[in-house]
VMD Tcl script that builds the backbone (N, CA, C; Angstrom):
set m [mol new atoms 504]
animate dup $m
set s [atomselect $m all]
$s set {name element resname resid chain x y z} {
  {N N MET 1 A -27.454 7.798 -55.318}
  {CA C MET 1 A -27.342 7.040 -54.137}
  {C C MET 1 A -25.844 6.529 -53.834}
  {N N LYS 2 A -25.127 6.185 -55.011}
  {CA C LYS 2 A -23.825 5.963 -55.106}
  {C C LYS 2 A -22.959 6.872 -54.410}
  {N N PHE 3 A -23.119 8.486 -54.884}
  {CA C PHE 3 A -22.667 9.403 -54.317}
  {C C PHE 3 A -22.761 9.694 -52.889}
  {N N LYS 4 A -23.753 9.397 -52.174}
  {CA C LYS 4 A -24.199 9.399 -50.987}
  {C C LYS 4 A -23.455 8.471 -50.142}
  {N N TYR 5 A -23.065 7.105 -50.770}
  {CA C TYR 5 A -22.248 6.012 -49.702}
  {C C TYR 5 A -20.832 6.634 -49.868}
  {N N PHE 6 A -20.320 6.987 -51.291}
  {CA C PHE 6 A -19.042 7.715 -51.478}
  {C C PHE 6 A -18.645 8.769 -50.384}
  {N N THR 7 A -19.728 9.603 -50.270}
  {CA C THR 7 A -19.255 10.739 -49.290}
  {C C THR 7 A -19.211 10.127 -47.880}
  {N N ILE 8 A -20.049 9.592 -47.475}
  {CA C ILE 8 A -19.860 8.907 -45.910}
  {C C ILE 8 A -18.741 8.071 -45.912}
  {N N PHE 9 A -18.220 7.448 -47.105}
  {CA C PHE 9 A -16.873 6.690 -46.956}
  {C C PHE 9 A -15.752 7.422 -46.624}
  {N N VAL 10 A -15.808 8.791 -47.497}
  {CA C VAL 10 A -14.819 9.646 -47.627}
  {C C VAL 10 A -14.755 10.323 -46.254}
  {N N LEU 11 A -15.715 10.678 -45.587}
  {CA C LEU 11 A -15.819 11.328 -44.331}
  {C C LEU 11 A -15.347 10.394 -43.116}
  {N N VAL 12 A -15.704 9.169 -43.068}
  {CA C VAL 12 A -15.206 7.985 -42.382}
  {C C VAL 12 A -13.537 8.075 -42.316}
  {N N LEU 13 A -13.319 7.564 -43.737}
  {CA C LEU 13 A -11.847 7.627 -43.957}
  {C C LEU 13 A -11.184 8.879 -43.648}
  {N N THR 14 A -11.592 10.041 -43.665}
  {CA C THR 14 A -11.052 11.122 -43.306}
  {C C THR 14 A -10.912 11.141 -41.807}
  {N N LEU 15 A -11.859 10.929 -41.105}
  {CA C LEU 15 A -11.856 10.989 -39.567}
  {C C LEU 15 A -10.824 9.942 -39.012}
  {N N LEU 16 A -10.756 8.862 -39.545}
  {CA C LEU 16 A -9.795 7.508 -39.120}
  {C C LEU 16 A -8.513 8.211 -39.368}
  {N N VAL 17 A -8.387 8.819 -40.586}
  {CA C VAL 17 A -6.772 9.243 -40.944}
  {C C VAL 17 A -6.396 10.361 -39.840}
  {N N SER 18 A -7.319 11.163 -39.805}
  {CA C SER 18 A -7.056 12.413 -39.089}
  {C C SER 18 A -7.004 11.967 -37.567}
  {N N CYS 19 A -7.597 11.116 -37.128}
  {CA C CYS 19 A -7.371 10.539 -35.771}
  {C C CYS 19 A -6.030 9.875 -35.412}
  {N N GLY 20 A -5.663 9.245 -36.506}
  {CA C GLY 20 A -4.341 8.470 -36.635}
  {C C GLY 20 A -3.205 9.110 -36.353}
  {N N LYS 21 A -3.118 10.533 -37.009}
  {CA C LYS 21 A -2.257 11.522 -37.067}
  {C C LYS 21 A -2.220 12.128 -35.611}
  {N N ASN 22 A -3.054 12.132 -34.628}
  {CA C ASN 22 A -3.043 12.879 -33.616}
  {C C ASN 22 A -2.068 11.945 -32.572}
  {N N LYS 23 A -0.910 12.411 -32.429}
  {CA C LYS 23 A 0.297 11.817 -31.579}
  {C C LYS 23 A -0.021 12.089 -30.021}
  {N N LYS 24 A 0.252 11.448 -29.296}
  {CA C LYS 24 A 0.154 11.508 -27.730}
  {C C LYS 24 A 1.269 12.608 -27.498}
  {N N LYS 25 A 1.097 13.428 -26.530}
  {CA C LYS 25 A 1.984 14.292 -26.171}
  {C C LYS 25 A 3.032 13.891 -25.201}
  {N N GLU 26 A 4.315 14.018 -25.493}
  {CA C GLU 26 A 5.552 13.468 -24.951}
  {C C GLU 26 A 5.826 14.410 -23.897}
  {N N TYR 27 A 5.958 13.858 -22.643}
  {CA C TYR 27 A 6.500 14.680 -21.524}
  {C C TYR 27 A 7.941 14.444 -21.029}
  {N N ASP 28 A 8.377 15.577 -20.633}
  {CA C ASP 28 A 10.045 15.462 -20.254}
  {C C ASP 28 A 9.685 15.064 -18.536}
  {N N TYR 29 A 9.985 14.108 -18.324}
  {CA C TYR 29 A 9.598 13.716 -16.635}
  {C C TYR 29 A 10.700 14.390 -15.876}
  {N N ASN 30 A 11.665 14.700 -16.409}
  {CA C ASN 30 A 12.779 15.603 -15.680}
  {C C ASN 30 A 12.291 16.659 -15.203}
  {N N GLU 31 A 11.300 17.265 -15.682}
  {CA C GLU 31 A 10.502 18.526 -15.218}
  {C C GLU 31 A 9.895 18.067 -13.928}
  {N N TYR 32 A 9.339 17.037 -13.902}
  {CA C TYR 32 A 8.446 16.688 -12.560}
  {C C TYR 32 A 9.181 15.731 -11.527}
  {N N ILE 33 A 10.629 15.032 -11.892}
  {CA C ILE 33 A 11.230 14.279 -11.026}
  {C C ILE 33 A 12.481 15.118 -10.667}
  {N N ARG 34 A 12.638 15.649 -9.332}
  {CA C ARG 34 A 14.133 16.326 -9.075}
  {C C ARG 34 A 14.936 15.058 -8.697}
  {N N PRO 35 A 16.246 15.358 -9.353}
  {CA C PRO 35 A 17.227 14.467 -8.762}
  {C C PRO 35 A 17.760 14.678 -7.688}
  {N N ALA 36 A 18.353 13.833 -6.805}
  {CA C ALA 36 A 18.992 13.922 -5.539}
  {C C ALA 36 A 20.045 15.090 -5.602}
  {N N SER 37 A 20.294 15.995 -4.862}
  {CA C SER 37 A 21.144 16.999 -4.698}
  {C C SER 37 A 22.615 16.717 -4.492}
  {N N MET 38 A 22.773 15.533 -3.979}
  {CA C MET 38 A 24.161 14.977 -3.718}
  {C C MET 38 A 24.620 13.490 -4.337}
  {N N TYR 39 A 25.626 13.021 -4.402}
  {CA C TYR 39 A 25.887 11.747 -4.797}
  {C C TYR 39 A 25.942 10.894 -3.588}
  {N N TYR 40 A 25.208 9.700 -3.576}
  {CA C TYR 40 A 25.146 8.752 -2.321}
  {C C TYR 40 A 25.975 7.670 -2.829}
  {N N SER 41 A 26.983 7.195 -2.167}
  {CA C SER 41 A 27.745 6.052 -2.283}
  {C C SER 41 A 27.110 4.912 -1.581}
  {N N LYS 42 A 27.312 3.641 -2.113}
  {CA C LYS 42 A 26.875 2.409 -1.443}
  {C C LYS 42 A 27.229 2.612 -0.011}
  {N N GLN 43 A 28.452 3.087 0.414}
  {CA C GLN 43 A 28.852 3.385 2.010}
  {C C GLN 43 A 27.702 4.152 2.670}
  {N N ASP 44 A 27.223 5.140 1.858}
  {CA C ASP 44 A 26.311 6.194 2.539}
  {C C ASP 44 A 24.892 5.120 2.893}
  {N N THR 45 A 24.398 4.357 2.052}
  {CA C THR 45 A 23.562 3.618 2.336}
  {C C THR 45 A 23.620 2.584 3.477}
  {N N ILE 46 A 24.572 1.902 3.367}
  {CA C ILE 46 A 25.132 1.111 4.679}
  {C C ILE 46 A 24.998 1.817 5.774}
  {N N ASP 47 A 25.810 3.038 5.998}
  {CA C ASP 47 A 25.891 3.709 7.080}
  {C C ASP 47 A 24.471 4.020 7.492}
  {N N ILE 48 A 23.486 4.535 6.682}
  {CA C ILE 48 A 22.090 4.976 7.173}
  {C C ILE 48 A 21.404 3.752 7.600}
  {N N ASN 49 A 21.694 2.537 6.864}
  {CA C ASN 49 A 20.699 1.551 7.267}
  {C C ASN 49 A 21.301 1.072 8.520}
  {N N ASN 50 A 22.427 1.083 8.844}
  {CA C ASN 50 A 22.968 0.384 10.291}
  {C C ASN 50 A 22.606 1.278 11.228}
  {N N LEU 51 A 22.463 2.614 11.266}
  {CA C LEU 51 A 22.203 3.645 12.096}
  {C C LEU 51 A 20.542 3.296 12.270}
  {N N VAL 52 A 19.879 3.156 11.336}
  {CA C VAL 52 A 18.410 2.975 11.320}
  {C C VAL 52 A 18.050 1.663 11.969}
  {N N ASN 53 A 18.534 0.733 11.810}
  {CA C ASN 53 A 18.474 -0.722 12.375}
  {C C ASN 53 A 18.906 -0.713 13.790}
  {N N GLU 54 A 19.938 0.051 13.969}
  {CA C GLU 54 A 20.324 0.081 15.501}
  {C C GLU 54 A 19.460 0.921 16.241}
  {N N TYR 55 A 18.672 1.795 15.724}
  {CA C TYR 55 A 17.931 2.779 16.106}
  {C C TYR 55 A 16.570 2.038 16.537}
  {N N LEU 56 A 16.152 1.315 15.683}
  {CA C LEU 56 A 14.921 0.415 15.702}
  {C C LEU 56 A 14.881 -0.585 16.652}
  {N N ALA 57 A 16.160 -1.515 16.710}
  {CA C ALA 57 A 16.569 -2.400 17.712}
  {C C ALA 57 A 16.247 -1.982 19.106}
  {N N HIS 58 A 16.826 -0.519 19.340}
  {CA C HIS 58 A 16.745 -0.077 20.648}
  {C C HIS 58 A 15.223 -0.136 20.950}
  {N N ILE 59 A 14.304 0.590 20.070}
  {CA C ILE 59 A 13.020 0.797 20.023}
  {C C ILE 59 A 12.315 -0.582 20.603}
  {N N THR 60 A 12.424 -1.398 19.905}
  {CA C THR 60 A 11.884 -2.747 19.868}
  {C C THR 60 A 12.141 -3.552 21.304}
  {N N ASN 61 A 13.595 -3.147 21.651}
  {CA C ASN 61 A 13.854 -3.780 23.075}
  {C C ASN 61 A 13.582 -2.921 24.098}
  {N N LYS 62 A 12.912 -1.756 23.868}
  {CA C LYS 62 A 12.442 -0.635 25.024}
  {C C LYS 62 A 13.627 -0.125 25.611}
  {N N GLU 63 A 14.704 0.150 24.901}
  {CA C GLU 63 A 16.129 0.638 25.211}
  {C C GLU 63 A 15.741 2.082 24.822}
  {N N PHE 64 A 14.981 2.821 25.332}
  {CA C PHE 64 A 14.569 3.952 24.940}
  {C C PHE 64 A 15.715 5.137 25.323}
  {N N GLU 65 A 16.477 4.966 26.315}
  {CA C GLU 65 A 17.607 5.886 26.647}
  {C C GLU 65 A 18.788 5.903 25.409}
  {N N ALA 66 A 18.889 4.631 24.790}
  {CA C ALA 66 A 19.833 4.389 24.110}
  {C C ALA 66 A 19.331 4.790 22.698}
  {N N ALA 67 A 18.036 4.737 22.459}
  {CA C ALA 67 A 17.473 5.308 21.024}
  {C C ALA 67 A 17.545 6.900 21.189}
  {N N ALA 68 A 17.246 7.495 22.407}
  {CA C ALA 68 A 17.372 8.906 22.285}
  {C C ALA 68 A 19.075 9.494 22.206}
  {N N ASP 69 A 19.926 8.596 22.774}
  {CA C ASP 69 A 21.192 8.809 22.567}
  {C C ASP 69 A 21.624 8.981 21.106}
  {N N MET 70 A 21.088 8.296 20.094}
  {CA C MET 70 A 21.190 8.327 18.912}
  {C C MET 70 A 20.741 9.583 17.973}
  {N N LEU 71 A 19.837 10.110 18.749}
  {CA C LEU 71 A 19.177 11.572 17.975}
  {C C LEU 71 A 19.830 12.653 18.222}
  {N N TYR 72 A 19.850 13.410 17.218}
  {CA C TYR 72 A 20.391 14.800 17.097}
  {C C TYR 72 A 19.492 15.844 16.433}
  {N N LYS 73 A 19.946 16.911 16.862}
  {CA C LYS 73 A 19.235 18.306 16.162}
  {C C LYS 73 A 20.125 18.900 14.985}
  {N N PHE 74 A 19.709 19.095 13.920}
  {CA C PHE 74 A 20.488 19.938 13.068}
  {C C PHE 74 A 20.514 21.321 13.031}
  {N N GLN 75 A 21.694 22.256 13.080}
  {CA C GLN 75 A 21.468 23.520 13.338}
  {C C GLN 75 A 22.698 24.062 12.666}
  {N N SER 76 A 22.564 25.177 11.910}
  {CA C SER 76 A 23.944 25.928 11.491}
  {C C SER 76 A 24.908 24.981 11.015}
  {N N ASP 77 A 24.638 24.098 9.945}
  {CA C ASP 77 A 25.515 23.118 9.429}
  {C C ASP 77 A 26.258 22.336 10.363}
  {N N SER 78 A 25.807 22.008 11.513}
  {CA C SER 78 A 26.168 21.096 12.435}
  {C C SER 78 A 25.156 20.234 13.221}
  {N N VAL 79 A 25.690 19.316 14.040}
  {CA C VAL 79 A 24.565 18.516 14.835}
  {C C VAL 79 A 25.092 18.612 16.288}
  {N N ALA 80 A 23.695 18.616 17.152}
  {CA C ALA 80 A 24.021 18.624 18.432}
  {C C ALA 80 A 23.267 17.576 19.105}
  {N N PRO 81 A 23.543 16.938 20.166}
  {CA C PRO 81 A 22.419 15.625 20.597}
  {C C PRO 81 A 21.220 16.448 21.014}
  {N N LEU 82 A 20.039 15.934 21.168}
  {CA C LEU 82 A 18.978 16.282 21.566}
  {C C LEU 82 A 19.131 17.195 22.916}
  {N N ASN 83 A 18.328 18.259 22.952}
  {CA C ASN 83 A 18.420 19.142 24.335}
  {C C ASN 83 A 17.538 18.305 25.316}
  {N N GLU 84 A 17.722 18.695 26.575}
  {CA C GLU 84 A 16.972 18.115 27.711}
  {C C GLU 84 A 15.543 18.004 27.510}
  {N N GLU 85 A 15.032 19.242 26.868}
  {CA C GLU 85 A 13.719 19.182 26.630}
  {C C GLU 85 A 13.039 18.175 25.797}
  {N N ALA 86 A 13.539 18.209 24.597}
  {CA C ALA 86 A 13.291 17.203 23.498}
  {C C ALA 86 A 13.643 15.842 23.969}
  {N N ARG 87 A 14.648 15.677 24.567}
  {CA C ARG 87 A 15.115 14.371 25.191}
  {C C ARG 87 A 13.841 13.828 25.985}
  {N N ALA 88 A 13.578 14.691 27.062}
  {CA C ALA 88 A 12.600 14.352 27.861}
  {C C ALA 88 A 11.145 13.940 27.344}
  {N N LYS 89 A 10.770 14.812 26.077}
  {CA C LYS 89 A 9.578 14.573 25.523}
  {C C LYS 89 A 9.724 13.099 24.787}
  {N N PHE 90 A 10.835 13.029 24.371}
  {CA C PHE 90 A 10.889 11.585 23.486}
  {C C PHE 90 A 10.699 10.544 24.470}
  {N N LEU 91 A 11.493 10.426 25.561}
  {CA C LEU 91 A 11.490 9.417 26.364}
  {C C LEU 91 A 10.046 9.078 27.159}
  {N N SER 92 A 9.283 10.327 27.274}
  {CA C SER 92 A 7.995 10.317 27.990}
  {C C SER 92 A 7.106 9.730 26.977}
  {N N LEU 93 A 7.140 9.972 25.647}
  {CA C LEU 93 A 6.079 9.367 24.570}
  {C C LEU 93 A 6.574 7.897 24.443}
  {N N TYR 94 A 7.566 7.553 24.145}
  {CA C TYR 94 A 8.012 6.131 23.960}
  {C C TYR 94 A 7.834 5.388 25.309}
  {N N LYS 95 A 7.911 5.743 26.277}
  {CA C LYS 95 A 7.798 4.925 27.558}
  {C C LYS 95 A 6.193 4.562 27.731}
  {N N LYS 96 A 5.406 5.513 27.261}
  {CA C LYS 96 A 4.033 5.071 27.317}
  {C C LYS 96 A 3.338 4.130 26.304}
  {N N LEU 97 A 4.269 3.964 25.301}
  {CA C LEU 97 A 3.743 3.134 24.144}
  {C C LEU 97 A 3.940 1.725 24.558}
  {N N PRO 98 A 3.042 0.862 24.005}
  {CA C PRO 98 A 3.121 -0.697 24.061}
  {C C PRO 98 A 3.700 -0.845 22.752}
  {N N ILE 99 A 4.938 -1.532 22.708}
  {CA C ILE 99 A 5.455 -1.572 21.584}
  {C C ILE 99 A 6.015 -3.058 21.392}
  {N N TYR 100 A 5.368 -3.608 20.298}
  {CA C TYR 100 A 5.596 -5.134 19.973}
  {C C TYR 100 A 6.592 -5.398 18.999}
  {N N ALA 101 A 6.660 -4.343 17.971}
  {CA C ALA 101 A 7.697 -4.809 16.911}
  {C C ALA 101 A 7.829 -3.396 15.995}
  {N N ALA 102 A 8.869 -3.231 15.470}
  {CA C ALA 102 A 9.337 -2.053 14.691}
  {C C ALA 102 A 10.138 -2.372 13.230}
  {N N LYS 103 A 9.929 -1.712 12.359}
  {CA C LYS 103 A 10.461 -1.984 11.104}
  {C C LYS 103 A 10.681 -0.687 10.199}
  {N N THR 104 A 11.474 -0.781 9.074}
  {CA C THR 104 A 11.742 0.311 8.282}
  {C C THR 104 A 10.497 0.192 7.318}
  {N N LYS 105 A 9.929 1.241 6.863}
  {CA C LYS 105 A 8.899 1.091 5.842}
  {C C LYS 105 A 9.465 1.806 4.360}
  {N N SER 106 A 10.039 2.820 4.456}
  {CA C SER 106 A 10.457 3.315 3.343}
  {C C SER 106 A 11.640 4.298 3.535}
  {N N PHE 107 A 12.342 4.701 2.340}
  {CA C PHE 107 A 13.652 5.415 2.413}
  {C C PHE 107 A 13.750 6.176 1.446}
  {N N ILE 108 A 13.929 7.320 1.748}
  {CA C ILE 108 A 14.218 8.499 0.517}
  {C C ILE 108 A 15.214 9.363 0.781}
  {N N LEU 109 A 16.048 9.687 -0.327}
  {CA C LEU 109 A 17.438 10.117 0.010}
  {C C LEU 109 A 17.242 11.325 -1.056}
  {N N ASN 110 A 17.209 12.762 -0.392}
  {CA C ASN 110 A 17.265 13.834 -1.330}
  {C C ASN 110 A 18.440 14.762 -1.457}
  {N N SER 111 A 18.987 14.984 -0.261}
  {CA C SER 111 A 20.343 15.928 -0.174}
  {C C SER 111 A 20.906 15.402 1.048}
  {N N ASP 112 A 21.754 16.403 1.293}
  {CA C ASP 112 A 22.731 16.094 2.816}
  {C C ASP 112 A 21.837 16.320 4.029}
  {N N ARG 113 A 20.734 16.844 3.809}
  {CA C ARG 113 A 20.109 17.228 5.237}
  {C C ARG 113 A 18.423 17.194 4.888}
  {N N ASN 114 A 18.135 16.505 4.038}
  {CA C ASN 114 A 16.640 16.642 3.392}
  {C C ASN 114 A 16.433 15.157 2.902}
  {N N ASN 115 A 16.129 14.224 4.069}
  {CA C ASN 115 A 16.006 12.932 3.722}
  {C C ASN 115 A 14.818 12.134 4.600}
  {N N GLN 116 A 14.120 11.341 4.313}
  {CA C GLN 116 A 13.083 10.665 5.001}
  {C C GLN 116 A 13.275 9.135 5.239}
  {N N VAL 117 A 13.540 8.651 6.265}
  {CA C VAL 117 A 13.182 7.102 6.699}
  {C C VAL 117 A 12.134 6.982 7.414}
  {N N CYS 118 A 11.009 6.333 6.744}
  {CA C CYS 118 A 9.626 6.147 7.490}
  {C C CYS 118 A 9.768 4.699 8.190}
  {N N TYR 119 A 9.336 4.824 9.580}
  {CA C TYR 119 A 9.454 3.468 10.209}
  {C C TYR 119 A 7.990 3.103 10.854}
  {N N LEU 120 A 7.721 2.023 11.070}
  {CA C LEU 120 A 6.464 1.500 11.622}
  {C C LEU 120 A 6.727 1.046 12.934}
  {N N ILE 121 A 6.047 1.356 14.063}
  {CA C ILE 121 A 6.111 0.676 15.354}
  {C C ILE 121 A 4.595 0.051 15.598}
  {N N GLN 122 A 4.472 -1.155 15.882}
  {CA C GLN 122 A 3.436 -2.048 16.070}
  {C C GLN 122 A 3.097 -1.792 17.690}
  {N N ILE 123 A 1.832 -1.077 17.752}
  {CA C ILE 123 A 1.325 -0.613 19.348}
  {C C ILE 123 A 0.301 -1.601 19.718}
  {N N ALA 124 A -0.299 -2.360 18.685}
  {CA C ALA 124 A -1.594 -3.010 19.222}
  {C C ALA 124 A -1.099 -4.759 19.083}
  {N N LYS 125 A -1.441 -5.235 20.398}
  {CA C LYS 125 A -1.160 -6.535 20.632}
  {C C LYS 125 A -1.516 -7.359 19.620}
  {N N GLY 126 A -2.650 -7.244 19.152}
  {CA C GLY 126 A -3.240 -8.130 17.939}
  {C C GLY 126 A -2.754 -7.590 16.415}
  {N N GLY 127 A -1.946 -6.542 16.472}
  {CA C GLY 127 A -1.733 -5.754 15.258}
  {C C GLY 127 A -0.868 -6.689 14.369}
  {N N ASP 128 A -0.682 -6.482 13.283}
  {CA C ASP 128 A 0.059 -7.039 12.126}
  {C C ASP 128 A 1.230 -6.043 11.540}
  {N N ILE 129 A 2.339 -5.814 11.768}
  {CA C ILE 129 A 3.201 -4.864 11.372}
  {C C ILE 129 A 3.527 -5.030 9.674}
  {N N GLU 130 A 3.417 -6.482 9.212}
  {CA C GLU 130 A 3.700 -6.608 7.962}
  {C C GLU 130 A 2.241 -5.957 7.152}
  {N N LYS 131 A 1.137 -5.959 7.686}
  {CA C LYS 131 A -0.151 -5.577 7.093}
  {C C LYS 131 A -0.513 -4.141 7.403}
  {N N GLU 132 A 0.276 -3.576 8.352}
  {CA C GLU 132 A 0.315 -2.213 8.732}
  {C C GLU 132 A -1.051 -1.961 9.345}
  {N N GLN 133 A -1.402 -3.005 10.488}
  {CA C GLN 133 A -2.516 -3.024 11.171}
  {C C GLN 133 A -2.071 -2.837 12.841}
  {N N GLY 134 A -2.672 -1.803 13.539}
  {CA C GLY 134 A -2.220 -1.435 14.607}
  {C C GLY 134 A -0.798 -0.817 14.844}
  {N N VAL 135 A -0.518 -0.057 13.885}
  {CA C VAL 135 A 0.959 0.417 13.892}
  {C C VAL 135 A 0.888 1.995 13.973}
  {N N MET 136 A 1.974 2.643 14.394}
  {CA C MET 136 A 2.320 3.988 14.207}
  {C C MET 136 A 3.260 4.080 13.036}
  {N N LYS 137 A 3.096 5.481 12.368}
  {CA C LYS 137 A 4.100 5.479 11.263}
  {C C LYS 137 A 4.813 6.741 11.872}
  {N N LEU 138 A 6.076 6.825 11.821}
  {CA C LEU 138 A 6.999 7.953 12.171}
  {C C LEU 138 A 8.105 7.861 11.144}
  {N N SER 139 A 8.921 9.083 11.194}
  {CA C SER 139 A 9.807 9.387 10.444}
  {C C SER 139 A 11.048 9.947 10.848}
  {N N LEU 140 A 12.372 9.522 10.188}
  {CA C LEU 140 A 13.697 9.957 10.857}
  {C C LEU 140 A 13.902 10.829 9.475}
  {N N ASN 141 A 14.925 11.811 9.896}
  {CA C ASN 141 A 15.827 12.460 8.939}
  {C C ASN 141 A 17.350 12.335 8.802}
  {N N PRO 142 A 17.740 11.297 8.248}
  {CA C PRO 142 A 19.152 11.133 8.354}
  {C C PRO 142 A 20.086 12.474 7.642}
  {N N VAL 143 A 20.777 12.954 8.387}
  {CA C VAL 143 A 21.640 14.183 7.697}
  {C C VAL 143 A 23.173 13.671 7.721}
  {N N VAL 144 A 23.892 14.254 7.009}
  {CA C VAL 144 A 25.353 13.989 6.990}
  {C C VAL 144 A 26.131 15.268 7.333}
  {N N VAL 145 A 26.904 15.326 8.182}
  {CA C VAL 145 A 27.757 16.405 8.320}
  {C C VAL 145 A 29.267 16.013 8.448}
  {N N ASP 146 A 30.317 16.513 7.743}
  {CA C ASP 146 A 31.681 16.348 7.501}
  {C C ASP 146 A 31.753 14.642 7.051}
  {N N GLY 147 A 30.961 14.222 6.376}
  {CA C GLY 147 A 31.011 12.798 5.843}
  {C C GLY 147 A 30.509 11.903 6.766}
  {N N LYS 148 A 29.948 12.262 8.063}
  {CA C LYS 148 A 29.355 11.254 8.808}
  {C C LYS 148 A 27.946 11.525 9.153}
  {N N TRP 149 A 27.189 10.397 9.098}
  {CA C TRP 149 A 25.576 10.506 8.947}
  {C C TRP 149 A 25.082 10.404 10.474}
  {N N TYR 150 A 24.007 11.224 10.706}
  {CA C TYR 150 A 23.679 11.600 12.016}
  {C C TYR 150 A 21.944 11.111 11.751}
  {N N LEU 151 A 21.075 10.655 12.855}
  {CA C LEU 151 A 19.905 10.393 12.741}
  {C C LEU 151 A 19.232 11.984 13.469}
  {N N THR 152 A 18.095 12.391 12.788}
  {CA C THR 152 A 17.466 13.559 13.296}
  {C C THR 152 A 16.030 13.234 13.173}
  {N N LEU 153 A 15.059 13.797 14.123}
  {CA C LEU 153 A 13.679 13.326 13.976}
  {C C LEU 153 A 13.224 14.205 12.773}
  {N N LEU 154 A 12.168 13.641 12.022}
  {CA C LEU 154 A 11.720 14.374 10.749}
  {C C LEU 154 A 11.054 15.602 11.307}
  {N N ASP 155 A 11.372 16.802 10.988}
  {CA C ASP 155 A 10.591 18.054 11.250}
  {C C ASP 155 A 10.451 18.843 10.361}
  {N N SER 156 A 9.265 19.219 9.803}
  {CA C SER 156 A 9.034 20.127 8.432}
  {C C SER 156 A 9.640 21.432 8.790}
  {N N ASP 157 A 9.722 21.811 9.981}
  {CA C ASP 157 A 10.261 23.097 10.365}
  {C C ASP 157 A 11.906 23.293 10.584}
  {N N ALA 158 A 12.388 22.120 10.365}
  {CA C ALA 158 A 13.888 22.061 10.708}
  {C C ALA 158 A 14.828 22.684 9.543}
  {N N GLU 159 A 15.877 23.275 9.972}
  {CA C GLU 159 A 16.761 24.123 9.098}
  {C C GLU 159 A 17.128 23.020 7.825}
  {N N GLY 160 A 16.804 23.393 6.646}
  {CA C GLY 160 A 17.204 22.835 5.619}
  {C C GLY 160 A 16.116 21.945 5.014}
  {N N VAL 161 A 15.088 21.633 5.689}
  {CA C VAL 161 A 14.155 20.534 5.257}
  {C C VAL 161 A 13.187 21.227 4.331}
  {N N GLU 162 A 12.764 20.741 3.152}
  {CA C GLU 162 A 11.769 21.268 2.532}
  {C C GLU 162 A 10.884 20.079 1.940}
  {N N ASP 163 A 9.678 20.429 1.557}
  {CA C ASP 163 A 8.840 19.354 1.122}
  {C C ASP 163 A 9.271 19.217 -0.378}
  {N N VAL 164 A 9.693 18.153 -0.679}
  {CA C VAL 164 A 10.229 17.865 -1.950}
  {C C VAL 164 A 9.135 17.745 -3.181}
  {N N TYR 165 A 7.914 17.330 -2.564}
  {CA C TYR 165 A 6.752 17.201 -3.646}
  {C C TYR 165 A 6.046 18.840 -3.646}
  {N N LYS 166 A 6.429 19.740 -3.017}
  {CA C LYS 166 A 5.721 20.999 -3.203}
  {C C LYS 166 A 6.232 21.899 -4.530}
  {N N VAL 167 A 5.141 22.127 -5.172}
  {CA C VAL 167 A 5.381 22.791 -6.646}
  {C C VAL 167 A 6.065 24.196 -6.477}
  {N N ARG 168 A 7.089 24.315 -7.169}
  {CA C ARG 168 A 7.983 25.591 -6.799}
  {C C ARG 168 A 7.296 26.804 -7.605}
}
mol reanalyze $m
mol bondsrecalc $m
mol representation Tube
mol addrep $m
């Protein structure tokens, strides 16, 4: 009888010891988190914030022509103002929207031409922009050319833009 209890005790002790040696697998998070491909200065952040804030002020005040004037298209390592067709589509869309408020939601910088500033536009009179009720979510892609930042509309097909969350 003593042998039976001794054997059970040894088995339980062995299980406890062997389980205690099972260490958690350590992950190298650098495998999963890609660093930004350029250095961002405090001035870069200020410049982008100023552009986005000015753009959203124009949207909130229904100054759509002024907001459209701030938008560019990136191509061949340079920027150009929106062409007439893109500008007309932008103005047509925004003039139809009932806009009550606008604010920045998030800000992600990855490279000189692959960034995302997500913003909210409250389009429902009884909505709440803080609770994200009655809002539209849209995105801009700030790009830098020759040290100057420009706003472009986020377009997954635009030159240089890639899905940073896509597995390579």
